[in-house]
KOLNUVO-76851 format. One record per residue (C-alpha): x negated, z negated, y; residue in three letters; residue number from 0. Coordinates in pm, 1 decimal. Layout:
       xx       zz       yy code pos
        X        Z        Y  ALA NUM
...
end
This chain:
       xx       zz       yy code pos
   1575.4   1324.8   2499.9  UNK   0
   1895.0   1435.1   2681.8  UNK   1
   2186.8   1305.9   2472.6  UNK   2
   2506.9   1114.5   2536.5  UNK   3
   2595.1    773.2   2403.5  UNK   4
   2754.3    922.6   2092.8  UNK   5
   2447.5   1129.8   2019.1  UNK   6
   2226.2    825.1   2065.1  UNK   7
   2436.2    637.6   1809.7  UNK   8
   2390.2    925.0   1565.0  UNK   9
   2019.1    932.9   1640.6  UNK  10
   1971.1    564.8   1561.1  UNK  11
   2190.8    590.3   1252.0  UNK  12
   1970.8    863.4   1105.3  UNK  13
   1655.3    687.2   1217.6  UNK  14
   1734.9    351.7   1059.6  UNK  15
   1900.5    485.6    745.0  UNK  16
   1584.6    688.0    682.6  UNK  17
   1367.4    383.3    743.6  UNK  18
   1574.3    157.8    514.4  UNK  19
   1565.1    412.7    231.9  UNK  20
   1188.0    446.2    268.9  UNK  21
   1150.1     69.4    267.9  UNK  22
   1362.4      8.1    -42.3  UNK  23
   1223.4    311.8   -221.4  UNK  24
    861.8    222.4   -165.4  UNK  25
    925.0   -134.2   -273.9  UNK  26
   1040.9      7.7   -606.1  UNK  27
    741.6    240.6   -624.8  UNK  28
    507.9    -56.9   -600.1  UNK  29
    714.8   -253.5   -853.4  UNK  30
    670.4     33.3  -1097.5  UNK  31
    300.6     69.2  -1019.9  UNK  32
    235.1   -301.4  -1073.5  UNK  33
    484.5   -359.2  -1357.6  UNK  34
    206.0   -344.1  -1617.7  UNK  35
     -2.2   -594.5  -1420.3  UNK  36
    292.6   -831.7  -1380.0  UNK  37
    359.5   -828.4  -1755.0  UNK  38
     -9.1   -824.6  -1857.1  UNK  39
    -28.0  -1176.5  -2010.6  UNK  40
    278.2  -1108.7  -2227.2  UNK  41
    148.8   -764.7  -2330.3  UNK  42
   -189.5   -914.7  -2426.7  UNK  43
    -21.1  -1169.8  -2650.9  UNK  44
    220.3   -918.8  -2802.3  UNK  45
    -21.9   -632.9  -2871.8  UNK  46
   -352.1   -828.7  -2886.8  UNK  47
   -525.5   -619.0  -2622.5  UNK  48
   -870.7   -713.7  -2491.8  UNK  49
  -1016.8   -691.1  -2140.3  UNK  50
  -1157.0   -342.1  -2197.5  UNK  51
   -815.6   -215.1  -2312.7  UNK  52
   -647.1   -359.6  -2005.3  UNK  53
   -916.7   -218.6  -1778.3  UNK  54
   -882.8    128.7  -1931.6  UNK  55
   -506.5    133.4  -1877.9  UNK  56
   -534.7      4.3  -1520.9  UNK  57
   -815.7    245.4  -1431.7  UNK  58
   -627.9    545.0  -1572.5  UNK  59
   -345.7    479.5  -1328.6  UNK  60
   -580.4    414.6  -1037.6  UNK  61
   -774.2    734.7  -1108.1  UNK  62
   -457.3    944.2  -1119.3  UNK  63
   -317.4    778.4   -808.4  UNK  64
   -640.5    839.5   -616.9  UNK  65
   -632.2   1209.9   -703.6  UNK  66
   -262.7   1257.4   -633.2  UNK  67
   -262.7   1059.1   -309.2  UNK  68
   -540.9   1279.3   -175.2  UNK  69
   -358.6   1596.0   -278.7  UNK  70
    -25.3   1453.4   -165.8  UNK  71
   -157.3   1382.5    182.4  UNK  72
   -262.9   1745.2    221.7  UNK  73
     62.1   1875.9     73.3  UNK  74
    265.8   1645.9    300.3  UNK  75
    153.7   1853.3    600.9  UNK  76
    340.6   2152.8    456.7  UNK  77
    617.4   2025.1    223.7  UNK  78
    942.1   1836.2    289.1  UNK  79
    880.6   1462.2    295.7  UNK  80
   1222.5   1395.9    147.1  UNK  81
   1148.1   1605.8   -160.4  UNK  82
    804.7   1449.3   -211.5  UNK  83
    932.9   1095.7   -176.2  UNK  84
   1244.7   1116.7   -394.5  UNK  85
   1078.2   1317.2   -673.0  UNK  86
    781.8   1080.1   -685.9  UNK  87
   1012.7    780.8   -701.7  UNK  88
   1222.6    922.5   -984.5  UNK  89
    928.7   1041.4  -1196.5  UNK  90
    743.3    711.9  -1155.9  UNK  91
   1049.3    529.0  -1287.1  UNK  92
   1081.5    761.8  -1584.6  UNK  93
    717.7    716.5  -1689.8  UNK  94
    745.7    338.5  -1652.6  UNK  95
   1043.6    330.2  -1887.3  UNK  96
    868.5    564.7  -2131.7  UNK  97
    568.7    328.2  -2139.5  UNK  98
    774.4     71.7  -2331.1  UNK  99
    833.7    308.9  -2621.0  UNK 100
    470.4    320.5  -2735.8  UNK 101
    224.4     79.6  -2900.3  UNK 102
   -125.8    231.7  -2876.9  UNK 103
   -381.7    193.3  -2598.4  UNK 104
   -439.0    570.4  -2579.3  UNK 105
    -67.6    637.0  -2529.5  UNK 106
    -47.6    363.0  -2267.3  UNK 107
   -344.4    511.5  -2079.5  UNK 108
   -195.4    862.9  -2078.0  UNK 109
    148.2    746.3  -1963.7  UNK 110
      0.4    519.1  -1696.2  UNK 111
   -215.9    808.4  -1576.5  UNK 112
     94.8   1024.5  -1537.9  UNK 113
    284.5    741.2  -1370.8  UNK 114
      7.7    701.6  -1113.8  UNK 115
    -20.6   1075.9  -1054.2  UNK 116
    344.1   1133.4   -959.6  UNK 117
    338.0    862.5   -689.4  UNK 118
     64.9   1007.0   -470.1  UNK 119
    270.2   1202.9   -220.2  UNK 120
    500.4    921.4   -113.7  UNK 121
    300.7    719.8    138.0  UNK 122
    165.1   1004.0    360.7  UNK 123
    519.6   1136.5    392.8  UNK 124
    634.8    800.6    530.3  UNK 125
    353.9    800.1    785.2  UNK 126
    441.5   1142.1    922.7  UNK 127
    807.5   1047.2    961.8  UNK 128
    722.7    718.2   1132.0  UNK 129
    481.8    882.1   1373.8  UNK 130
    745.5   1129.3   1491.5  UNK 131
    978.2    845.8   1587.4  UNK 132
    741.5    600.0   1757.8  UNK 133
    499.4    570.2   2045.7  UNK 134
    141.7    449.8   1969.3  UNK 135
    222.0    103.3   2104.6  UNK 136
    498.3     60.1   1844.3  UNK 137
    366.3    256.3   1547.7  UNK 138
    142.4    -14.9   1405.0  UNK 139
    414.9   -277.5   1397.6  UNK 140
    673.8    -60.4   1224.4  UNK 141
    411.7     66.8    981.3  UNK 142
    319.3   -288.9    887.2  UNK 143
    681.9   -381.3    827.9  UNK 144
    731.5    -81.5    600.7  UNK 145
    412.9   -172.8    415.7  UNK 146
    543.0   -523.3    350.1  UNK 147
    778.8   -380.1     88.8  UNK 148
    469.8   -350.6   -132.4  UNK 149
    400.8   -721.2    -94.6  UNK 150
    760.3   -812.0   -167.1  UNK 151
    747.8   -619.4   -492.8  UNK 152
    423.1   -784.5   -597.2  UNK 153
    553.0  -1129.4   -510.4  UNK 154
    871.7  -1112.8   -711.9  UNK 155
    742.2   -869.5   -975.4  UNK 156
    516.4  -1102.1  -1176.9  UNK 157
    777.9  -1375.3  -1191.8  UNK 158
   1056.4  -1135.3  -1284.8  UNK 159
    836.3   -971.6  -1549.1  UNK 160
    746.9  -1307.4  -1700.7  UNK 161
   1112.6  -1406.4  -1706.5  UNK 162
   1224.3  -1083.7  -1874.1  UNK 163
    937.3  -1094.5  -2123.3  UNK 164
   1028.5  -1448.8  -2224.9  UNK 165
   1391.4  -1368.5  -2307.9  UNK 166
   1376.6  -1002.5  -2405.2  UNK 167
   1057.3   -801.7  -2437.7  UNK 168
    799.5   -636.0  -2215.6  UNK 169
    964.9   -296.2  -2282.4  UNK 170
   1282.3   -399.7  -2102.6  UNK 171
   1083.0   -535.8  -1809.7  UNK 172
    906.5   -205.0  -1745.9  UNK 173
   1221.7      1.7  -1792.9  UNK 174
   1394.6   -215.5  -1533.1  UNK 175
   1138.4   -110.4  -1272.4  UNK 176
   1199.9    255.8  -1350.1  UNK 177
   1541.7    310.4  -1205.8  UNK 178
   1492.6    187.5   -863.6  UNK 179
   1036.7    450.1   -703.0  UNK 180
    688.9    797.0   -354.8  UNK 181
    376.2    676.9    -75.8  UNK 182
    246.6    996.3     90.3  UNK 183
    601.5   1115.1    158.6  UNK 184
    684.5    793.3    340.9  UNK 185
    377.2    824.7    557.7  UNK 186
    480.0   1178.4    641.5  UNK 187
    824.6   1070.6    760.7  UNK 188
    720.1    774.0    974.5  UNK 189
    556.9    946.7   1268.8  UNK 190
    841.5   1195.7   1301.7  UNK 191
   1104.7    936.1   1386.2  UNK 192
    923.2    676.0   1597.3  UNK 193
    762.4    721.2   1942.4  UNK 194
    382.0    685.1   1955.6  UNK 195
    412.1    369.1   2166.3  UNK 196
    568.9    179.8   1874.9  UNK 197
    402.7    366.5   1587.6  UNK 198
    160.6     88.1   1497.1  UNK 199
    428.4   -179.1   1473.6  UNK 200
    662.8     28.8   1261.1  UNK 201
    375.2    150.6   1045.4  UNK 202
    302.3   -216.2    982.9  UNK 203
    666.1   -285.8    899.4  UNK 204
    669.9      5.1    655.6  UNK 205
    343.7   -124.3    511.3  UNK 206
    514.7   -452.0    422.1  UNK 207
    679.9   -265.6    134.3  UNK 208
    365.7   -357.7    -59.2  UNK 209
    411.1   -721.4     30.1  UNK 210
    780.7   -717.0    -49.3  UNK 211
    719.5   -563.7   -390.1  UNK 212
    436.0   -799.8   -470.9  UNK 213
    633.6  -1100.9   -348.2  UNK 214
    940.9  -1027.2   -558.6  UNK 215
    755.8   -870.8   -850.8  UNK 216
    591.1  -1181.2   -999.9  UNK 217
    911.5  -1385.3   -973.2  UNK 218
   1142.8  -1118.9  -1114.0  UNK 219
    901.1  -1025.7  -1391.3  UNK 220
    851.6  -1386.3  -1498.7  UNK 221
   1228.1  -1439.0  -1495.7  UNK 222
   1301.3  -1135.2  -1712.3  UNK 223
   1015.7  -1207.0  -1955.4  UNK 224
   1144.3  -1560.8  -2008.8  UNK 225
   1492.9  -1429.7  -2084.9  UNK 226
   1388.8  -1124.7  -2286.0  UNK 227
   1037.6   -972.7  -2305.0  UNK 228
    791.9   -761.2  -2107.4  UNK 229
    954.9   -436.9  -2218.6  UNK 230
   1279.6   -553.9  -2061.0  UNK 231
   1114.6   -613.9  -1724.7  UNK 232
    951.6   -269.8  -1711.1  UNK 233
   1268.6    -96.1  -1825.2  UNK 234
   1465.3   -267.1  -1549.1  UNK 235
   1225.4   -154.8  -1275.9  UNK 236
   1233.3    201.1  -1406.1  UNK 237
   1610.4    227.1  -1410.9  UNK 238
   1652.3    107.7  -1054.1  UNK 239
   1386.6    352.1   -934.4  UNK 240
   1571.5    657.2  -1064.3  UNK 241
   1894.0    543.0   -898.1  UNK 242
   1731.7    482.4   -560.1  UNK 243
   1546.2    815.5   -581.7  UNK 244
   1881.3    994.2   -592.6  UNK 245
   2004.0    798.0   -291.1  UNK 246
   1679.6    869.7   -103.3  UNK 247
   1716.2   1243.6   -152.4  UNK 248
   2069.0   1229.4    -11.7  UNK 249
   1991.5   1005.0    288.9  UNK 250
   1636.4   1078.3    408.6  UNK 251
   1576.5   1316.6    699.3  UNK 252
   1227.7   1456.4    751.6  UNK 253
   1236.9   1482.8   1130.7  UNK 254
   1472.6   1424.5   1426.6  UNK 255
   1469.8   1801.4   1481.4  UNK 256
   1647.6   1845.1   1147.6  UNK 257
   1957.8   1677.8   1293.4  UNK 258
   1940.7   1824.6   1643.6  UNK 259
   1714.0   1573.7   1822.1  UNK 260
   1371.2   1609.2   1979.6  UNK 261
   1067.9   1505.8   1780.0  UNK 262
    961.5   1176.2   1939.6  UNK 263
    593.7   1265.2   1917.2  UNK 264
    641.9   1611.9   2059.1  UNK 265
    854.9   1480.8   2343.9  UNK 266
    564.2   1263.4   2449.8  UNK 267
    298.6   1527.7   2393.3  UNK 268
    432.9   1847.7   2544.9  UNK 269
    208.3   2092.8   2723.2  UNK 270
   -162.0   2038.3   2691.7  UNK 271
   -144.2   1796.0   2397.7  UNK 272
     65.1   2024.7   2184.4  UNK 273
   -170.7   2314.9   2233.6  UNK 274
   -490.5   2114.0   2212.1  UNK 275
   -404.7   1935.5   1891.6  UNK 276
   -408.7   2267.6   1706.4  UNK 277
   -784.0   2319.5   1758.7  UNK 278
   -921.5   2061.1   1517.2  UNK 279
   -997.6   2126.1   1150.3  UNK 280
  -1054.5   1908.0    848.0  UNK 281
  -1425.8   1991.2    870.8  UNK 282
  -1433.0   1821.7   1211.6  UNK 283
  -1287.1   1507.5   1058.5  UNK 284
  -1550.0   1501.1    784.4  UNK 285
  -1821.7   1515.3   1052.2  UNK 286
  -1676.7   1214.5   1233.8  UNK 287
  -1869.7    885.3   1187.9  UNK 288
  -1542.6    702.0   1246.5  UNK 289
  -1385.9    872.9    944.4  UNK 290
  -1669.8    749.0    723.0  UNK 291
  -1651.2    399.2    868.3  UNK 292
  -1278.1    376.0    800.8  UNK 293
  -1313.9    528.2    453.7  UNK 294
  -1589.8    287.4    348.8  UNK 295
  -1404.6    -11.6    490.1  UNK 296
  -1085.9     92.9    313.2  UNK 297
  -1274.8    128.0    -17.0  UNK 298
  -1412.2   -227.4     -3.3  UNK 299
  -1087.2   -388.8    110.8  UNK 300
   -875.0   -198.2   -140.8  UNK 301
  -1116.3   -278.4   -421.4  UNK 302
  -1081.7   -646.7   -332.3  UNK 303
   -703.8   -620.5   -301.6  UNK 304
   -668.0   -447.6   -639.6  UNK 305
   -900.0   -697.1   -807.7  UNK 306
   -702.7   -988.4   -663.1  UNK 307
   -372.1   -845.0   -781.3  UNK 308
   -491.7   -733.0  -1125.0  UNK 309
   -744.4   -999.6  -1221.8  UNK 310
   -694.0  -1314.9  -1012.2  UNK 311
   -409.6  -1419.4  -1241.0  UNK 312
   -636.4  -1394.5  -1547.0  UNK 313
   -918.5  -1571.1  -1360.2  UNK 314
   -691.5  -1865.8  -1285.4  UNK 315
   -560.5  -1883.6  -1644.0  UNK 316
   -877.7  -1812.0  -1844.2  UNK 317
  -1152.2  -1964.6  -1628.3  UNK 318
   -983.7  -2205.1  -1386.6  UNK 319
   -765.1  -2365.7  -1655.3  UNK 320
   -433.8  -2300.7  -1480.0  UNK 321
    -97.4  -2210.8  -1636.1  UNK 322
     67.1  -1868.1  -1646.3  UNK 323
    323.7  -1989.0  -1396.1  UNK 324
     46.5  -2092.8  -1155.5  UNK 325
   -114.7  -1752.1  -1195.3  UNK 326
    212.7  -1576.1  -1115.1  UNK 327
    277.4  -1810.9   -823.6  UNK 328
    -67.7  -1733.9   -682.4  UNK 329
     10.7  -1360.9   -679.3  UNK 330
    343.3  -1431.1   -510.5  UNK 331
    169.4  -1645.2   -248.0  UNK 332
    -90.6  -1372.2   -196.4  UNK 333
    177.4  -1112.5   -132.3  UNK 334
    376.8  -1346.1     89.5  UNK 335
     65.6  -1387.9    300.5  UNK 336
     19.0  -1012.0    289.6  UNK 337
    371.9   -963.3    419.1  UNK 338
    296.8  -1182.7    720.7  UNK 339
    -53.2  -1043.9    768.2  UNK 340
     53.7   -679.2    765.3  UNK 341
    317.8   -731.9   1032.9  UNK 342
     89.0   -953.6   1240.8  UNK 343
   -187.9   -692.5   1226.4  UNK 344
     46.1   -415.4   1336.3  UNK 345
    190.6   -623.2   1618.9  UNK 346
   -147.9   -740.7   1748.3  UNK 347
   -290.8   -390.0   1721.6  UNK 348
     -4.1   -244.4   1925.4  UNK 349
    -47.6   -510.5   2192.7  UNK 350
   -417.8   -433.6   2225.2  UNK 351
   -347.2    -59.4   2235.3  UNK 352
   -101.5   -112.0   2520.8  UNK 353
   -359.3   -321.7   2706.4  UNK 354
   -639.4    -72.1   2641.8  UNK 355
   -447.8    203.8   2817.8  UNK 356
   -513.5     14.7   3139.3  UNK 357
   -885.7     -8.4   3066.1  UNK 358
  -1165.1    231.8   2978.5  UNK 359
  -1227.5    143.7   2614.5  UNK 360
  -1432.0    380.8   2396.8  UNK 361
  -1343.0    247.0   2052.6  UNK 362
  -1002.2    170.1   1909.4  UNK 363
   -884.0   -185.2   1988.1  UNK 364
   -728.6   -206.6   1641.5  UNK 365
  -1079.2   -241.8   1494.8  UNK 366
  -1121.1   -581.8   1660.7  UNK 367
   -804.3   -702.1   1487.4  UNK 368
   -932.1   -567.8   1153.8  UNK 369
  -1256.4   -765.2   1190.4  UNK 370
  -1063.6  -1088.3   1246.9  UNK 371
   -856.1  -1033.6    934.0  UNK 372
  -1167.7   -955.8    729.1  UNK 373
  -1313.4  -1293.1    827.2  UNK 374
  -1000.2  -1465.7    693.6  UNK 375
  -1018.9  -1257.6    373.6  UNK 376
  -1385.4  -1343.9    310.3  UNK 377
  -1331.7  -1717.1    357.8  UNK 378
  -1024.9  -1712.3    131.7  UNK 379
  -1193.1  -1532.8   -158.3  UNK 380
  -1481.0  -1780.8   -133.0  UNK 381
  -1228.4  -2064.1   -169.3  UNK 382
  -1069.8  -1889.9   -468.9  UNK 383
  -1405.3  -1871.1   -646.5  UNK 384
  -1551.2  -2211.7   -571.2  UNK 385
  -1266.7  -2457.3   -501.1  UNK 386
  -1010.6  -2399.4   -778.8  UNK 387
  -1036.0  -2570.1  -1117.9  UNK 388
   -814.3  -2722.8  -1389.6  UNK 389
   -708.0  -3014.8  -1168.7  UNK 390
   -670.1  -2834.8   -836.6  UNK 391
   -332.8  -2912.3   -670.2  UNK 392
    -75.9  -2633.0   -675.7  UNK 393
    -38.7  -2659.5   -298.0  UNK 394
   -404.8  -2570.6   -239.4  UNK 395
   -388.0  -2274.8   -479.9  UNK 396
    -81.2  -2147.3   -295.9  UNK 397
   -257.5  -2198.5     37.2  UNK 398
   -561.2  -1997.2    -75.9  UNK 399
   -340.4  -1720.5   -214.1  UNK 400
   -140.1  -1696.8    107.6  UNK 401
   -442.6  -1659.7    333.8  UNK 402
   -618.3  -1423.2     94.9  UNK 403
   -316.6  -1193.7    116.1  UNK 404
   -298.1  -1244.0    492.4  UNK 405
   -659.8  -1134.5    531.5  UNK 406
   -636.1   -841.1    288.7  UNK 407
   -318.6   -667.3    400.2  UNK 408
   -393.8   -678.1    772.2  UNK 409
   -686.1   -431.9    737.9  UNK 410
   -495.0   -223.7    480.2  UNK 411
   -223.8   -168.3    740.0  UNK 412
   -464.8   -107.5   1028.2  UNK 413
   -688.8    144.0    850.7  UNK 414
   -393.7    370.9    779.5  UNK 415
   -279.8    356.8   1141.6  UNK 416
   -630.4    425.7   1275.6  UNK 417
   -679.5    722.5   1042.4  UNK 418
   -353.0    880.2   1157.4  UNK 419
   -404.1    811.1   1528.8  UNK 420
   -763.1    936.3   1535.0  UNK 421
   -676.5   1275.0   1383.4  UNK 422
   -500.8   1573.6   1542.3  UNK 423
   -124.9   1558.0   1486.3  UNK 424
   -117.7   1860.5   1256.3  UNK 425
   -385.7   1700.7   1034.6  UNK 426
   -251.2   1344.8   1023.3  UNK 427
   -149.1   1377.9    659.3  UNK 428
   -489.1   1516.4    562.7  UNK 429
   -667.0   1241.4    755.5  UNK 430
   -465.2    975.0    578.5  UNK 431
   -528.6   1147.7    245.5  UNK 432
   -906.0   1129.6    295.0  UNK 433
   -915.7    758.0    374.3  UNK 434
   -658.3    691.0    102.0  UNK 435
   -887.0    866.0   -146.5  UNK 436
  -1160.4    618.9    -57.1  UNK 437
   -916.7    331.6    -97.4  UNK 438
   -815.7    448.1   -440.8  UNK 439
  -1176.0    493.5   -546.9  UNK 440
  -1203.3    124.9   -465.8  UNK 441
   -898.8     59.0   -681.0  UNK 442
  -1059.5    249.8   -969.1  UNK 443
  -1377.7     44.5   -934.8  UNK 444
  -1165.4   -269.9   -951.3  UNK 445
  -1023.3   -160.4  -1287.0  UNK 446
  -1242.6    -83.4  -1588.7  UNK 447
  -1582.1   -124.6  -1412.0  UNK 448
  -1493.7   -471.4  -1286.1  UNK 449
  -1343.8   -573.4  -1621.8  UNK 450
  -1665.7   -462.3  -1798.3  UNK 451
  -1867.0   -668.1  -1550.9  UNK 452
  -1639.8   -964.1  -1626.5  UNK 453
  -1737.8   -942.0  -1994.4  UNK 454
  -2096.7  -1019.8  -1893.6  UNK 455
  -2055.0  -1241.7  -1587.3  UNK 456
  -1693.6  -1362.7  -1625.9  UNK 457
  -1432.5  -1310.8  -1357.2  UNK 458
  -1615.4  -1549.5  -1126.9  UNK 459
  -1918.9  -1322.5  -1114.6  UNK 460
  -1698.5  -1023.1  -1040.1  UNK 461
  -1531.2  -1199.1   -748.4  UNK 462
  -1869.1  -1311.8   -610.5  UNK 463
  -1967.8   -943.8   -594.6  UNK 464
  -1652.8   -869.0   -395.6  UNK 465
  -1731.7  -1150.9   -153.3  UNK 466
  -2079.9  -1007.5    -95.5  UNK 467
  -1935.6   -661.7    -24.5  UNK 468
  -1693.7   -808.2    229.5  UNK 469
  -1977.6   -984.3    411.5  UNK 470
  -2177.0   -659.9    431.7  UNK 471
  -1871.6   -477.3    564.9  UNK 472
  -1819.1   -743.2    830.8  UNK 473
  -2174.1   -693.3    957.2  UNK 474
  -2126.9   -314.7    969.3  UNK 475
  -1795.4   -352.4   1153.2  UNK 476
  -1946.3   -572.5   1420.2  UNK 477
  -2233.9   -328.7   1471.4  UNK 478
  -1999.1    -28.9   1513.2  UNK 479
  -1702.9   -189.3   1691.6  UNK 480
  -1729.5     46.5   1993.2  UNK 481
  -1772.5    366.6   1791.2  UNK 482
  -1583.0    668.2   1931.9  UNK 483
  -1270.2    690.4   1718.5  UNK 484
  -1131.3   1036.8   1800.1  UNK 485
  -1224.5   1253.1   1500.8  UNK 486
  -1202.1   1581.6   1695.0  UNK 487
  -1402.6   1596.6   2020.7  UNK 488
  -1188.4   1631.6   2333.0  UNK 489
  -1391.4   1932.1   2453.9  UNK 490
  -1322.0   2119.2   2132.8  UNK 491
   -951.1   2039.5   2141.8  UNK 492
   -924.3   2183.5   2492.9  UNK 493
  -1110.4   2505.0   2416.8  UNK 494
end
């Protein structure tokens, strides 16, 4: 890129202002998405809902989000990332605030379905922006950092919701989350602004939005519930989301080319790469064994992640004999660990990618990192099931939560990076949409189906099933660790 010092300053200003807006905005998206979960104990007590009611509401959102994230990933290849992200953020906040105005399970399910549906385009948009600004060696790290915003929201969210519900009402809690949320749009923006050599790292950083949201969410929710009620906590999240959505629309830039700079990906891939990447189709990706491996892995990990976030708190309170505060603290510890794990996974993946360029390696080196994190996840969920009881020290519960999050969010970050890197550039949004669909099917399975299973086998039986699935996935991963990861054959791309 041939620019003077002044132009470079402008370049980095646009780059980092876009990244910060994506980070803050997606943190709020996750706070809105999880606001019901954070306030769940208070809502159960206030409205006398049972496990099936809670599972229906949670599954309605997961179903809608799975559908919209798949569609959003495809749309993100053709529509402005800024528009997708800001509109999804604003609408998610509005539906969260509206949730507090109703009392029936059917109304809750419909509103939560709509709230999940409007979020789907946000994350793929971020990925496309990040990829355009980073090299492969940096993409994973930045992606993980962005993803940590999700963990931050889920850490503070439960505590803030509990606090608001205690002093006001659950309505105010949910409305709070409203005015401050989009996922596919963020994914779309990421690759546009960051060179491929740093794509993994910055993808990981962006991925920490989940950790950030889930770290702050429990704390903030608990705080607001204690002062008010659960309605207060949800109202607060909703209000902030609408405000930030307006700011995001004004600040975000889809691509460096929109402000007179070269696309970082294109500048590294001129000539043969630019022409060859246009040969692949989505049918080629569906024929790729690597696509199915990533999709299946994502389903199992995301099912476990969703179950841990939605039901681990109830497991600790109802079956392990712990307090509500301990349950909220566990979720915060889980997301804190996820924050660290997402960034670590992105950083380690980028390092191995840089090393692999000097060696003839058939498979993606990021898969080796994913296997290591899955081992940590499996051991941690085993400890959650079999080592925690009424008299278990708080320190041990926090320790288990931290490493469970560490092991879960590392693969979540890596699977997104691998799906984007393995696909042709013009189909990166579609590739991410396909694997994200699998992930959200896992989230749906962790909702009503898992809650129904808990009625027969308790939460412990449900978590044992998840542990078994993780073990099976570990065996499959080890057997396919050197699988060719490019979804479109090189010969076809060069035709």
